[in-house]
C-alpha positions in Angstrom: 0.3 -0.1 -0.4 3.1 2.0 0.5 3.9 1.5 -2.9 2.4 4.4 -5.2 3.2 7.3 -2.0 6.6 6.2 -2.3 6.7 6.3 -6.5 4.9 9.6 -5.9 7.8 10.8 -4.0 10.8 9.1 -6.5 9.1 11.0 -9.4 8.7 14.2 -7.3 12.4 14.2 -6.7 13.2 13.4 -10.0 11.4 16.2 -11.7 13.0 18.7 -8.7 16.3 17.3 -10.1 15.9 17.5 -13.5 18.3 20.4 -15.8 17.2 23.4 -17.6 14.3 23.4 -20.1 14.5 22.7 -23.3 15.5 26.4 -25.1 11.8 27.8 -26.6 14.0 29.7 -29.7 16.8 29.3 -31.5 20.2 30.0 -30.1 20.4 33.2 -32.6 17.2 34.7 -31.5 18.3 34.4 -28.1 21.6 36.0 -28.6 19.9 38.4 -30.2 18.0 39.2 -27.5 20.3 39.0 -25.0 18.2 36.5 -23.6 20.3 34.7 -20.9 18.0 31.8 -20.0 17.6 30.5 -23.4 21.6 31.2 -24.3 21.5 28.8 -21.0 19.3 26.3 -21.7 21.1 26.1 -24.8 24.0 25.3 -23.5 22.6 22.6 -20.9 21.4 20.9 -24.2 24.2 20.4 -26.1 23.8 23.4 -29.0 26.8 23.9 -30.7 28.5 27.4 -29.3 31.1 27.4 -32.0 28.7 26.9 -34.5 28.3 30.3 -37.7 25.2 31.2 -38.2 23.8 32.3 -41.2 25.5 35.7 -41.8 28.7 33.8 -40.6 29.2 34.7 -37.1 29.5 32.5 -33.7 27.3 33.1 -30.5 30.6 34.4 -29.3 30.8 37.2 -31.8 27.2 38.0 -31.7 27.8 39.0 -27.9 30.6 41.0 -28.2 29.5 42.7 -31.5 26.7 43.5 -29.4 28.6 44.9 -26.2 26.4 42.0 -24.1 29.1 41.7 -21.2 27.5 39.4 -19.6 26.6 36.6 -22.0 30.3 36.9 -23.0 31.6 36.2 -19.8 29.0 33.2 -19.7 30.1 31.9 -22.8 33.6 32.2 -21.8 32.9 30.2 -19.0 31.7 27.2 -21.0 34.6 26.9 -23.2 33.7 28.2 -26.2 36.6 28.7 -28.7 37.5 32.4 -28.3 39.6 32.9 -31.1 37.0 31.3 -33.3 37.1 33.3 -37.1 34.1 34.2 -38.2 33.0 34.4 -42.0 35.5 37.2 -42.7 38.4 35.5 -40.5 38.1 37.9 -37.5 37.9 37.0 -34.4 35.8 38.3 -31.1 38.4 40.4 -30.1 38.5 42.3 -33.1 34.9 42.7 -32.7 35.6 44.0 -29.2 38.5 46.4 -30.6 36.5 47.5 -33.8 32.8 48.5 -31.6 35.4 50.9 -29.5 34.4 48.1 -26.2 38.1 48.0 -23.8 35.9 45.8 -21.2 34.9 43.3 -23.6 38.6 43.1 -24.8 39.6 43.1 -21.5 37.7 40.0 -20.6 38.5 38.3 -23.5 42.5 38.9 -23.3 42.1 37.3 -19.9 40.7 34.3 -21.2 43.8 34.0 -23.7 42.3 35.9 -26.9 45.3 36.0 -29.5 45.5 40.3 -30.1 47.6 41.3 -33.8 47.8 44.7 -33.0 50.0 46.1 -35.4 47.5 44.3 -38.3 44.5 45.2 -36.5 45.8 49.1 -36.6 46.3 48.9 -40.3 43.2 47.2 -41.7 41.3 49.8 -38.4 43.1 52.1 -40.7 41.9 50.6 -44.4 38.3 50.6 -43.0 38.3 54.0 -42.1 37.4 53.2 -38.5 38.2 56.4 -36.3 36.9 55.7 -32.8 40.0 56.8 -30.4 39.0 53.8 -28.0 40.1 51.3 -31.2 43.2 53.3 -31.8 44.0 53.6 -28.0 43.7 50.0 -27.1 45.8 48.9 -30.0 48.1 51.3 -29.3 48.8 50.3 -25.7 48.6 46.8 -26.7 51.7 47.0 -28.7 50.6 48.1 -32.0 53.5 49.6 -34.1 52.5 53.0 -35.8 54.8 53.3 -38.1 54.1 49.6 -39.8 53.1 49.6 -43.8 50.8 47.5 -45.8 51.4 45.8 -48.5 51.3 49.0 -50.2 53.7 50.4 -48.3 51.4 52.9 -46.4 51.1 53.9 -42.2 47.9 53.9 -40.7 48.6 57.4 -41.0 49.4 57.1 -44.7 46.1 55.2 -45.3 43.7 58.1 -43.2 45.3 60.8 -45.5 44.7 59.0 -48.4 40.7 58.6 -47.2 40.6 61.8 -46.1 39.6 60.6 -42.9 40.1 63.8 -40.3 39.1 62.1 -37.2 41.5 59.2 -37.7 44.4 61.4 -39.0 43.9 63.1 -35.6 44.0 60.2 -33.2 47.0 58.5 -34.9 48.8 61.8 -34.9 48.1 62.2 -31.0 49.1 59.1 -30.1 52.2 59.1 -31.6 52.2 58.8 -35.8 55.1 60.3 -37.2 53.9 62.8 -39.6 57.1 63.5 -41.8 56.8 60.2 -42.8 57.1 58.8 -46.9 55.0 56.5 -48.9 56.9 53.7 -51.1 57.6 56.3 -54.1 59.0 59.2 -51.3 56.2 61.2 -51.2 55.5 62.9 -47.2 52.6 63.0 -45.6 52.0 66.3 -46.1 52.5 66.0 -49.7 49.6 63.5 -50.1 47.3 65.9 -48.0 48.2 69.0 -50.0 47.8 66.8 -53.1 44.3 66.0 -52.6 43.5 69.4 -51.2 43.1 68.3 -48.0 43.3 71.8 -45.8 42.4 70.1 -42.3 44.6 67.7 -42.6 47.5 69.3 -43.7 47.1 71.8 -41.0 47.2 69.6 -38.8 50.2 67.8 -40.0 52.1 70.7 -40.1 50.8 72.3 -36.4 52.6 68.8 -35.2 56.0 69.2 -37.3 55.8 68.3 -40.8 57.1 70.9 -43.3 
């Protein structure tokens, strides 16, 4: 007669010990929404946390691009590939820096992310990104301001050719050489003048270019 109550007790205990419920939305929708509960469900149910979505991003990339510190920390805790590359070959720390989010970048670095500061600075210039915080972070982590791309241009020369006064100003303020010349021997100031970039030319002159 005691069998049924005992069975009920066992079932009750089993129910109480069960893991998280099955996720009710896709992983990437949960990532976009910042829904930590659903993300935790996906982790518990064995979803592939390193798989790229149809846009070419892994969950960690999505979290970082959206500035979600808590979710980034959660994914790191559960062992995602911190240097997983997106469809364009960029890692999470690239997205943290290029969206000027030093807190997330620091978190990734502490977790062992690889940071190639110099190539990243040149790419930043090539893409016309002019966020001061991004430049500062790369310089603080060893980026060589005088490194050159395949064309022979430094980040400053790239910024000048693009007419990117804001980026040029940041680079100069962080110590870029204003007397630098390109592969043909043309100086930064000469390039600025040839492109009628009077604001950049003035910036260079004020910082020692002749």
